[in-house]
VEXDOTI-829499 format. One line per 4 residues: number of its first residue (from 1); their letters; for each residue x, y, z of C-alpha. Coordinates in Angstrom, 3 decimals. Each point is the difference from the previous one (the first is absolute). Example, Ala and Ser with C-alpha at 12.3 -4.5 7.8 and 13.67 -1.06 7.14 Angstrom:
2
1 = as = 12.300,-4.500,7.800 ~ 1.370,3.440,-0.660 .
END
This chain:
451
1 = mkqr = -0.078,-0.045,0.045 ~ 2.830,2.407,0.707 ~ 1.824,-0.872,-3.131 ~ -3.219,0.643,-1.914 .
5 = kltr = -0.323,3.554,1.691 ~ 3.588,0.679,-0.746 ~ -0.403,-0.697,-3.784 ~ -3.206,2.181,-0.211 .
9 = glka = 1.935,2.950,1.774 ~ 2.799,-0.404,-2.516 ~ -2.386,0.096,-2.974 ~ -1.489,3.179,1.561 .
13 = lpts = 3.259,1.804,0.224 ~ 0.191,2.951,-2.404 ~ 2.114,-0.302,-3.042 ~ 3.356,1.771,0.456 .
17 = epdk = 0.884,3.142,-1.817 ~ 2.648,-1.788,-2.188 ~ -2.574,-2.595,-0.912 ~ -2.564,2.771,-1.131 .
21 = nrsv = 2.783,1.965,-1.832 ~ 0.851,-3.322,-1.895 ~ -3.541,-0.814,-0.783 ~ -0.637,3.434,-1.420 .
25 = fwha = 3.068,-0.215,-2.097 ~ -0.977,-3.421,-1.576 ~ -3.590,1.436,-0.615 ~ 1.306,3.053,-1.548 .
29 = slsa = 2.464,-1.910,-2.141 ~ -2.857,-2.317,-1.176 ~ -2.157,2.952,-0.756 ~ 2.718,1.794,-1.987 .
33 = vagg = 1.227,-2.861,-1.878 ~ -3.527,-1.403,-1.082 ~ -1.144,3.741,-0.953 ~ 3.196,0.330,-2.110 .
37 = tlgl = -0.441,-3.470,-1.689 ~ -3.716,0.705,-0.873 ~ 0.926,3.466,-1.210 ~ 2.592,-1.382,-2.183 .
41 = sllk = -2.456,-2.556,-1.343 ~ -2.094,2.973,-1.186 ~ 2.877,1.336,-1.826 ~ 1.565,-2.958,-1.314 .
45 = fgnp = -2.215,-3.176,-0.003 ~ -3.014,1.159,-2.035 ~ 0.183,-2.612,-2.612 ~ -1.959,-3.314,0.224 .
49 = vife = 2.298,-2.763,1.324 ~ -0.637,-2.214,-3.211 ~ 2.254,2.685,-1.775 ~ 2.811,-0.932,2.350 .
53 = gmia = 2.172,-1.063,-2.956 ~ -0.428,3.268,-1.812 ~ 1.319,2.231,2.618 ~ 3.923,0.329,-0.164 .
57 = apsn = 1.995,1.053,3.061 ~ 1.163,3.698,-0.236 ~ 3.611,0.685,-1.138 ~ 0.567,3.456,0.893 .
61 = fwey = -1.123,2.694,2.373 ~ -2.714,1.459,-2.106 ~ -1.376,-3.426,-0.752 ~ -0.201,-0.611,3.671 .
65 = vfqp = -1.948,3.101,0.486 ~ -2.418,-0.053,-2.923 ~ -0.422,-3.624,-1.122 ~ -1.899,-2.832,1.962 .
69 = wpvt = 1.967,-2.517,1.844 ~ 0.048,-3.828,-0.213 ~ -2.772,-1.160,2.521 ~ 2.370,-2.542,1.353 .
73 = wgyv = 1.801,3.049,1.749 ~ -3.287,0.702,1.738 ~ -0.098,-3.638,1.402 ~ 3.240,0.623,1.704 .
77 = mvav = -1.276,3.187,1.487 ~ -3.229,-1.843,1.108 ~ 2.107,-2.681,1.671 ~ 1.743,2.697,2.034 .
81 = vavl = -3.351,1.481,1.200 ~ -1.056,-3.534,0.928 ~ 3.080,-0.547,2.184 ~ -0.737,3.458,1.608 .
85 = tlka = -3.558,-1.081,0.634 ~ 1.217,-3.177,1.819 ~ 2.055,2.209,2.138 ~ -2.269,2.664,0.691 .
89 = gnir = -3.424,-1.282,-0.574 ~ -2.507,-1.842,2.284 ~ -1.778,-3.001,-1.054 ~ -3.386,0.013,1.716 .
93 = kcsp = -3.177,-1.924,-0.357 ~ -2.370,1.827,-2.341 ~ -3.813,-0.085,0.132 ~ -1.653,-1.300,-2.170 .
97 = gwip = 2.924,-2.261,-0.192 ~ -0.796,-1.601,-3.289 ~ 0.530,3.038,-2.214 ~ 3.761,0.277,0.527 .
101 = flpi = 0.441,-3.618,-0.915 ~ -1.575,0.532,-3.452 ~ 2.999,1.624,-1.858 ~ 2.223,-3.141,1.117 .
105 = iwfg = -2.707,-2.300,-1.294 ~ -0.366,1.914,-3.134 ~ 3.903,-0.007,-0.570 ~ 0.101,-3.656,0.628 .
109 = wqil = -2.431,-0.678,-2.601 ~ 1.924,2.135,-2.420 ~ 2.961,-2.220,0.544 ~ -2.089,-3.071,-0.552 .
113 = sstq = -1.414,1.667,-3.198 ~ 3.449,0.759,-1.287 ~ 0.905,-3.777,-0.005 ~ -2.579,-0.338,-2.935 .
117 = svsp = 0.899,3.203,-1.684 ~ 0.174,0.324,-3.779 ~ 2.873,2.439,0.365 ~ 2.284,-0.888,2.971 .
121 = qlsr = 2.057,3.238,-0.644 ~ -3.048,2.267,0.270 ~ -1.344,-1.690,2.936 ~ 3.410,0.273,1.720 .
125 = stlw = 0.244,3.669,-0.511 ~ -3.582,0.314,1.284 ~ 0.620,-2.173,3.002 ~ 2.870,2.141,1.203 .
129 = hfga = -2.151,2.993,-0.192 ~ -2.969,-1.603,1.715 ~ 2.394,-0.977,2.770 ~ 1.104,3.598,0.566 .
133 = tvaw = -3.539,1.068,-0.161 ~ -1.043,-2.303,2.662 ~ 3.128,0.872,2.010 ~ -1.121,3.737,-0.049 .
137 = yyig = -3.336,-0.947,1.426 ~ 1.583,-1.524,3.139 ~ 2.495,2.686,0.216 ~ -2.961,2.399,0.311 .
141 = lfgl = -1.784,-2.067,2.293 ~ 2.612,-1.062,2.492 ~ 2.694,2.718,-0.569 ~ -1.397,3.261,-1.006 .
145 = srak = -3.298,-0.197,1.640 ~ 1.885,-0.631,3.481 ~ 2.710,2.689,-0.616 ~ 0.102,2.742,2.513 .
149 = tmrp = 0.651,2.621,-2.617 ~ -1.256,0.102,-3.767 ~ 1.448,3.426,-0.668 ~ 3.252,-1.167,-1.790 .
153 = fwil = -2.323,-2.236,-2.205 ~ -2.208,2.880,-1.043 ~ 2.833,2.507,-0.401 ~ 1.587,-2.515,-2.559 .
157 = vlpa = -3.126,-0.943,-1.766 ~ -1.401,3.392,-0.472 ~ 2.867,1.424,-2.274 ~ 0.016,-3.142,-2.024 .
161 = yflv = -3.743,0.583,-0.693 ~ 0.592,3.411,-0.799 ~ 2.922,-0.788,-2.297 ~ -2.338,-2.361,-1.958 .
165 = lwfg = -2.452,2.930,-0.369 ~ 2.613,2.326,-1.010 ~ 1.249,-2.436,-2.670 ~ -3.566,-0.338,-1.314 .
169 = aeqh = -0.465,3.812,-0.014 ~ 3.517,0.297,-2.069 ~ -1.315,-2.334,-2.540 ~ -3.242,2.078,-0.403 .
173 = yggl = 1.911,3.312,-0.322 ~ 2.334,-1.136,-2.807 ~ 1.751,-3.108,1.156 ~ -1.958,-2.429,-1.993 .
177 = eatr = 0.525,2.309,-3.321 ~ 3.703,0.078,0.873 ~ 0.186,-3.846,0.308 ~ -1.753,-0.239,-3.212 .
181 = rmiy = 2.248,2.075,-1.955 ~ 3.024,-1.605,1.352 ~ -1.389,-3.593,-0.756 ~ -1.105,1.085,-3.562 .
185 = eqpn = 3.484,1.293,-0.684 ~ 1.404,-3.428,0.314 ~ 0.456,-1.928,-3.308 ~ -1.379,-3.294,1.411 .
189 = wrel = -2.864,1.480,2.026 ~ -2.585,-2.117,-1.939 ~ 1.482,-3.048,1.443 ~ -0.841,0.887,3.517 .
193 = ppay = -3.068,-1.863,1.585 ~ -3.162,0.983,-1.421 ~ -1.642,0.273,3.496 ~ 2.730,2.478,0.994 .
197 = lkki = -0.475,1.954,-3.242 ~ -3.582,0.312,0.531 ~ 0.453,1.081,3.801 ~ 2.544,2.669,-1.105 .
201 = aser = -2.225,1.318,-2.922 ~ -2.860,0.603,2.377 ~ -0.371,3.296,2.156 ~ -0.962,-2.309,3.011 .
205 = ifst = 2.605,0.374,2.731 ~ 1.350,-3.037,1.871 ~ 2.954,1.425,2.207 ~ 2.124,-2.986,1.337 .
209 = lvyp = -2.658,-2.666,-0.580 ~ -0.541,-2.493,-2.778 ~ -2.828,2.120,-1.675 ~ -2.625,2.747,0.998 .
213 = nafa = -2.659,-2.338,1.692 ~ 2.760,-1.199,2.391 ~ 1.057,3.589,0.768 ~ -3.836,0.705,0.755 .
217 = gvil = 0.178,-3.063,2.351 ~ 2.819,1.443,1.917 ~ -2.033,3.128,0.514 ~ -3.017,-1.763,1.111 .
221 = lflp = 1.830,-2.032,2.570 ~ 2.330,2.711,1.392 ~ -2.116,3.372,-0.216 ~ -2.727,-0.682,2.584 .
225 = fmip = 2.738,-0.403,2.845 ~ 2.733,2.233,-1.448 ~ -1.958,3.213,0.640 ~ -0.385,-0.759,3.877 .
229 = vtwk = 3.737,-1.206,-0.079 ~ 0.953,3.162,-1.479 ~ -1.834,1.965,2.622 ~ 1.536,-2.264,2.843 .
233 = vtkv = 3.814,0.341,-1.185 ~ -0.211,3.615,-0.527 ~ -1.169,0.779,3.404 ~ 2.967,2.245,0.773 .
237 = lpri = -1.075,2.405,-2.650 ~ -2.641,2.778,0.480 ~ -3.824,-1.216,-0.611 ~ -0.188,2.003,-3.396 .
241 = armv = 3.282,-1.581,-1.356 ~ -1.342,-3.589,1.083 ~ -3.243,0.733,-1.869 ~ 2.005,1.091,-3.215 .
245 = caga = 2.080,-3.194,0.115 ~ -2.976,-2.254,0.418 ~ -1.958,2.004,-2.796 ~ 2.742,-0.053,-2.410 .
249 = layl = 0.305,-3.877,0.483 ~ -3.593,-0.422,-0.483 ~ -0.110,2.190,-3.145 ~ 3.058,-1.719,-1.541 .
253 = scac = -1.485,-3.306,0.683 ~ -3.299,0.823,-1.600 ~ 1.589,1.666,-2.923 ~ 2.159,-3.028,-0.724 .
257 = llws = -2.916,-2.254,0.328 ~ -1.732,2.081,-2.648 ~ 2.930,0.128,-2.260 ~ 0.443,-3.856,0.175 .
261 = gska = -3.202,-0.248,-1.960 ~ -1.022,-3.008,2.285 ~ -3.840,-0.171,-0.386 ~ -0.334,-2.667,2.595 .
265 = gwli = 2.255,1.952,2.317 ~ -2.322,2.986,-0.250 ~ -3.156,-2.022,0.953 ~ 1.832,-1.758,2.802 .
269 = alav = 1.153,3.239,1.522 ~ -3.454,1.304,-0.218 ~ -1.308,-2.953,1.910 ~ 2.522,0.032,2.706 .
273 = glvg = -0.328,3.624,0.366 ~ -3.814,-0.354,0.508 ~ 0.835,-2.850,2.800 ~ 2.458,2.510,1.758 .
277 = lvsi = -2.509,2.767,-0.266 ~ -2.770,-2.101,1.546 ~ 2.275,-0.847,2.931 ~ 0.627,3.713,0.857 .
281 = pipr = -1.840,1.145,3.005 ~ -2.153,2.775,-1.539 ~ -3.809,0.469,-0.158 ~ -1.827,-2.570,-2.021 .
285 = kaki = -1.557,2.614,-2.467 ~ 3.281,1.362,-0.561 ~ 1.475,-3.336,-0.790 ~ -3.000,-0.709,-2.605 .
289 = aisg = 0.495,3.420,-1.617 ~ 3.813,-0.268,-0.216 ~ -0.130,-3.801,-1.176 ~ -2.588,0.848,-2.549 .
293 = glvv = 1.994,2.869,-1.403 ~ 3.174,-2.015,-0.097 ~ -1.889,-2.767,-2.064 ~ -1.429,2.537,-2.457 .
297 = iglg = 3.232,1.808,-0.567 ~ 2.327,-3.148,-0.066 ~ -2.163,-2.039,-2.429 ~ -0.946,2.974,-2.091 .
301 = afli = 3.683,0.956,-0.387 ~ 0.773,-3.738,-0.605 ~ -2.514,-0.150,-2.776 ~ 1.189,3.100,-1.618 .
305 = ryap = 3.673,-0.796,-0.089 ~ -0.420,-3.599,-1.061 ~ -2.816,0.537,-2.519 ~ 2.167,-0.592,-2.988 .
309 = yfek = 1.458,-3.170,1.646 ~ -3.521,-1.528,0.183 ~ -0.872,1.152,-3.577 ~ 2.856,-2.105,-1.191 .
313 = gats = -1.416,-3.182,1.611 ~ 1.932,0.068,3.268 ~ 2.574,-2.223,-1.303 ~ 1.988,-0.584,3.163 .
317 = vsar = -3.411,-1.324,1.640 ~ -0.505,-2.464,-2.798 ~ 3.539,-1.106,0.180 ~ -0.320,-0.638,3.753 .
321 = ldyw = -3.236,-1.991,-0.466 ~ 2.012,-2.229,-2.333 ~ 2.790,-0.525,2.561 ~ -2.555,-0.770,2.776 .
325 = raaa = -1.710,-2.543,-2.390 ~ 3.205,-1.600,-0.832 ~ 1.163,-0.131,3.869 ~ -3.605,-1.505,0.791 .
329 = ttai = 0.413,-2.725,-2.811 ~ 3.564,-0.765,1.332 ~ -1.227,-0.490,3.681 ~ -2.754,-2.290,-1.238 .
333 = dhpf = 2.499,-2.033,-1.951 ~ 2.395,-0.064,2.860 ~ -2.257,0.409,3.065 ~ 2.535,-1.499,2.601 .
337 = fgtg = 3.506,1.488,-0.404 ~ -0.576,2.240,-2.899 ~ 2.790,0.464,-2.602 ~ 2.488,1.313,2.529 .
341 = pgtf = 0.760,3.411,1.582 ~ 0.466,2.803,-2.496 ~ -0.781,-2.138,-3.117 ~ -3.168,1.286,-1.284 .
345 = sipy = 1.628,1.293,-3.366 ~ 0.757,-3.585,-1.104 ~ -3.526,-1.349,-0.018 ~ -1.300,3.279,-1.112 .
349 = akik = 2.199,-0.027,-3.018 ~ -1.840,-3.176,-1.074 ~ -3.668,1.116,0.685 ~ -0.071,3.653,-0.619 .
353 = rpds = -1.986,1.597,-2.667 ~ 1.811,0.805,-3.177 ~ -0.676,3.705,0.257 ~ 0.818,0.158,3.761 .
357 = emar = 3.229,1.538,1.137 ~ 2.471,-2.284,1.715 ~ 0.087,0.257,3.742 ~ 2.641,-1.396,2.447 .
361 = lvhn = -2.494,0.481,3.074 ~ -3.700,-0.300,0.477 ~ -0.740,3.607,1.091 ~ -1.868,-1.624,2.935 .
365 = dyle = 1.875,-1.106,2.975 ~ -2.770,-2.299,1.186 ~ -0.546,-1.533,-3.225 ~ 3.699,-0.473,-0.547 .
369 = qasd = 0.065,-2.087,3.070 ~ -2.621,-2.282,-1.341 ~ 1.830,-0.368,-3.328 ~ 3.509,-0.377,1.556 .
373 = sgfi = -0.626,-1.981,3.080 ~ -3.526,-1.450,-0.286 ~ -3.274,0.602,1.893 ~ 1.697,-0.920,3.434 .
377 = gcav = 2.740,2.694,-0.487 ~ -2.656,2.350,-1.069 ~ -2.272,-0.611,2.829 ~ 2.883,0.339,2.687 .
381 = yvsf = 1.083,3.396,-1.377 ~ -3.373,1.348,-0.285 ~ -0.920,-1.061,3.585 ~ 3.213,1.661,1.209 .
385 = vfas = -0.456,3.298,-1.769 ~ -3.790,0.416,0.593 ~ -0.164,-1.477,3.491 ~ 2.849,2.265,1.144 .
389 = mlfl = -1.715,3.112,-1.687 ~ -3.269,-0.787,1.671 ~ 1.682,-0.647,3.276 ~ 2.016,2.972,-0.072 .
393 = fqrv = -2.976,2.336,-0.904 ~ -1.725,-1.136,3.020 ~ 2.980,0.745,2.127 ~ 1.791,3.172,-1.258 .
397 = gknq = -2.701,2.265,1.165 ~ 0.220,-1.302,3.691 ~ 3.773,0.723,0.149 ~ 1.212,3.418,1.248 .
401 = ddll = 2.597,0.262,-2.716 ~ -1.315,2.323,-2.623 ~ 2.377,-1.201,-2.786 ~ -1.576,-3.479,-0.039 .
405 = fpiw = -3.157,0.661,-1.921 ~ 1.898,1.830,-2.766 ~ 2.330,-2.897,-0.343 ~ -3.194,-2.237,-0.432 .
409 = mgla = -1.311,2.315,-2.532 ~ 3.281,-0.491,-2.108 ~ -0.254,-3.634,0.445 ~ -3.568,0.139,-1.191 .
413 = gwti = 1.067,1.626,-3.042 ~ 2.807,-2.657,-0.722 ~ -2.640,-2.475,0.582 ~ -2.383,1.108,-2.473 .
417 = qgmv = 2.553,0.764,-2.656 ~ 1.151,-3.585,0.243 ~ -3.305,-0.863,-1.784 ~ 1.349,1.770,-3.026 .
421 = efsl = 3.716,0.070,0.171 ~ 3.114,-2.245,1.073 ~ 1.041,1.872,2.977 ~ 0.885,-3.364,1.926 .
425 = yipa = 2.797,-0.379,-2.628 ~ 1.794,3.306,0.467 ~ 2.095,0.289,2.982 ~ -0.433,3.749,0.254 .
429 = lawp = -3.568,-0.514,0.611 ~ -0.240,-3.631,1.629 ~ 2.610,0.637,2.491 ~ -1.258,3.165,1.717 .
433 = aftm = -3.538,-1.341,-0.167 ~ 0.769,-3.181,1.741 ~ 2.165,2.067,2.557 ~ -2.939,2.249,0.762 .
437 = mgfl = -2.476,-2.801,0.235 ~ 2.180,-1.712,2.608 ~ 0.924,3.273,1.675 ~ -3.844,0.825,0.222 .
441 = fgrc = -0.922,-3.487,1.309 ~ 2.587,0.216,2.692 ~ -1.065,3.366,1.175 ~ -3.515,-0.886,0.184 .
445 = qten = 0.836,-2.662,2.446 ~ 0.264,2.742,2.678 ~ -2.015,3.081,0.530 ~ 2.975,2.298,0.298 .
449 = gst = 2.927,0.489,-2.373 ~ 2.525,2.544,-0.775 ~ 1.068,0.830,-3.590 .
END
């Protein structure tokens, strides 16, 4: 009995000052390295992982600055962040406990599916990316959500997001035109990939991402919480200066979304904005009036801007319908394991319509899962994403941290865009999305959390 009381007394002893300082150091280190890595992913890993073999390593200073990096470099960075998470993190039981197990089950099924792949090389590249993506979820869940400070994380992610917007604006104000002139001056420019030439010929901006809709996906994911983050990290400035910083970031984000020409991005932003507006504690009549005005203006502007597109037959919509049809057909033909992670292009080349443009990915993350890994892989992934979003929606409003609901809004935009794009296969989108989902799930386990 005395021994038991003594043990209890020892457990109750306060943590020594050196231990506290050591803990703060490791938490700050994790926060900084994770933020820096995700910031770099926005700037350097904006291509789908199935293009891994097309990304050459930089050979000089300017290539390091302006060109994308091989995604394998990102895997090394993720490994460093994972090691820091083991040192600084805190693995605790979560409630509901079954949701955090779904990413492991999903990844395990991807491994099984890859054993039946029609292209082992594509599946191997995709598996490495999926493994890193799942690792980011647990880094957010057990590492960042337990961190005593997230300030270093936000301080590094914020300028990276701003640079992505800056590069997009630079393309709009002459950068794309200058690139076109430079390319057209090359004697062999017609030998470049048709998809690249088509992208360069358009006025739609894409910044550091593979194409404009992926750039729109970054804005949908980050904008809702980057505004309050900007407000937090500039707290040393006068109030008017903080308002200018947050307002400038919001304007630049919305402008880049418009310049990207993403039609789905426009509609998703409108939908997520309405959800956020409904959650603001203002009188009901004011909510109805503002929401109605937002819908009328938003949809009216959308129809006016894209009227020529619909008059031409909405070619991208019909193309996606063909991708989705092919994905469903492939899933029915290979219901258990699919054709292997990242391999949609191989069966699609055989069954696509003659007049359809070739595609490497389905432009729908959920159907891609069914095509690549069968109905079980699809069911596990869909269950994880939508169960997480539903649970988090029920919990973020009960938490005292005013940053959590904006993060949920960003994840809602990413979740919806996954129905028309391939965000899961782009590290610059998948890694921060899974990190934020894990972070949010971890923070919602307690009522109080400091960011």
